[in-house]
Every structure is written in C-alpha cells, then in structure tokens.
N, C-alpha and C positions, 0 to 999 in steps of 0.2 A: 468473572465476578458476577454474581446474581444479587440484585437489590430486592428489598422486601416487596416492592410493587411489581416484580417480575421482569424488570428491565435487565438485560444481559449486556455486559461490557467485556469485549475481548480485545487483546492487543498483542503486538509482536513485531517481528522483522521478517520480511520476505526478500529473498535473494533474486538477483538478476545477473546473468552473465553478459559478457560483451557481445555475444551473438544474439541475445534476446532483445527484442524491442517491446514486446507485450507478453505478459505472463498471466496465466490463470492460476490463482492461489486458492487452495482449499482451507477454510477455517478449521481450527482445532476441534470445534464443536459447532454443529449447525444450529441456527436459530429455529425454534419450533414453529413460530407463526409469522414473523416479519423481520426483515433486515432493513433498518430504517436510516442508518447513517454510516458513512465511510470517510475517514480522514487519512491522508497520506502525507508523509514528509520524506523527501529524497535523502538517501544515505550515500555518502561519498567518502573516499579516502583522504581528501584534502579540502581545504577551504577554497571556495570559488571566489575570485576577486575580479576587479575591473569590469570588463564587459562579458564575463562568462556567467550565464544564468542557467540554473538547473531547475526543472519543474517535474512534478509527479502528477499523473492524472489517472483516474480509475473509474470503474463502474461496478455496480452490484450485478452479479451474474445470476445468483440464486440464493436460497436460504443458507447455503453452505459454502459459497465461493464468491470471489470478486476478481476482476481483471485489472491490471495496471500496466502503465508504461512510463518511461522517463524521456525527457527532452533536455538536451544540452545545446545552448545557443551557438557554441563553437564546434559542435560535432565531436567533441572529445569524450569518448566513453570509457577510457582506461581507469578513471577514478570512481566511476559509478558502480555501486554494488547492490543496490536494492532500495527498499523503502521501509520506514517504520510505519506501522499502520495501527489504527484503532477502529473498531466496529461496534455499533450499538444495535440491538434488536430486542425482541421479546418472543 
C-alpha cells in the first residue's frame, strides 16, 4: 500500500520451520529509499498458557529484507510456525 506522501506499508506472514532459529526474509517489494519500521507478532498453532512465553525479534537487513527469530520460554518449538509482519518505508 502506497500513501499519497510516498510512505509504503507492506505486511504478511513469514514461515519458520522447527529447524530454523533465525530466518532472512525478502520483502515482496523493496523500499526505494528507506526501511524505517518493522513489527513482528509470533504465530503459533495453539494458545500459550501459564508459564510459556513466546517472543519474536527481528532486525532490518536492507531495503529489501529483514531477519527474524523466535524464542519460547519452555523450548517447545512444535507449535511455532512463523511471524506476522508489518514493514514501513519510503
């Protein structure tokens, strides 16, 4: 989505397999000048309850990609399958 002021908003889902701990993900379309914001939300097959915490962390790699990883406080990766992401640039 491109706004009248030139701001570009992209979003989607990036997969992670049980063997992956960190993934480099290529955006559908590279930002022409700047990649300014990245938001990640963990995606899992079940609700996490009690003392099980799931977190997603990421970094901007380039105008066309970002890296991300997931952490589970109990080490259970069977229900983790990726992240929902949103990226802003121009």
